C-alpha positions in Angstrom: -83.7 -93.9 -11.1 -80.7 -92.7 -8.9 -80.6 -89.6 -11.0 -84.2 -88.8 -10.3 -83.5 -89.6 -6.4 -80.6 -87.0 -6.7 -82.6 -84.4 -8.5 -85.4 -84.8 -6.0 -83.2 -84.3 -3.0 -81.5 -81.5 -4.7 -84.7 -79.7 -5.3 -85.8 -79.9 -1.7 -83.0 -78.5 -0.3 -81.9 -75.8 -2.8 -83.4 -72.9 -1.0 -84.1 -71.8 2.6 -87.6 -71.6 1.9 -87.9 -75.0 0.5 -85.9 -76.5 3.5 -88.1 -74.7 5.8 -91.1 -76.0 4.0 -89.7 -79.5 4.3 -89.1 -79.4 8.0 -92.6 -77.6 8.8 -94.3 -80.4 6.7 -92.8 -83.0 8.7 -93.4 -81.3 12.0 -97.0 -80.9 11.1 -97.3 -84.8 10.4 -95.6 -85.7 13.6 -97.8 -83.5 15.6 -101.0 -84.8 14.1 -99.7 -88.4 14.8 -99.0 -87.3 18.5 -102.4 -86.0 18.9 -103.9 -89.4 17.4 -101.7 -91.6 19.8 -102.6 -89.4 22.5 -106.2 -90.0 21.9 -106.9 -86.4 21.2 -107.9 -86.8 17.4 -109.2 -89.8 15.5 -107.2 -92.0 13.5 -108.4 -91.1 10.1 -107.1 -87.7 10.6 -103.6 -89.0 10.9 -103.9 -90.9 7.6 -105.4 -87.8 5.7 -102.7 -85.5 7.0 -100.1 -88.1 6.0 -101.8 -88.5 2.4 -102.2 -84.8 1.9 -98.3 -84.3 2.9 -97.2 -86.6 0.4 -99.2 -85.4 -2.5 -98.3 -81.9 -1.8 -94.8 -82.8 -1.5 -94.9 -84.8 -4.8 -96.6 -81.9 -6.6 -94.1 -79.3 -5.2 -91.1 -81.3 -5.8 -91.9 -81.9 -9.6 -92.7 -78.3 -9.7 -89.3 -77.3 -8.2 -87.4 -79.7 -10.5 -88.9 -78.2 -13.6 -88.1 -74.7 -12.4 -84.7 -75.5 -11.6 -84.0 -77.4 -14.8 -85.4 -74.6 -16.8 -83.2 -72.0 -14.9 -80.1 -74.1 -15.4 -81.2 -74.4 -19.2 -81.6 -70.7 -19.6 -78.3 -69.9 -17.7 -76.3 -72.1 -20.2 -77.8 -70.4 -23.3 -75.4 -67.8 -24.9 -76.7 -64.3 -24.8 
């Protein structure tokens, strides 16, 4: 399990684009929550934004882990 967490963390910060995505994703969720707390948006929007963010993060992280593993495997192959 610790190996999975390490791979997940490494995949999320491996490139500048991935780091920017993570910060932007967190900022969007926080902004939506701020609108809900301020009364400018209904609460279901906050839960929906959070759920979509979690699902997208899980999908992209798994994709990045597979891509990084394949790249590392090909780099170790002779020739």
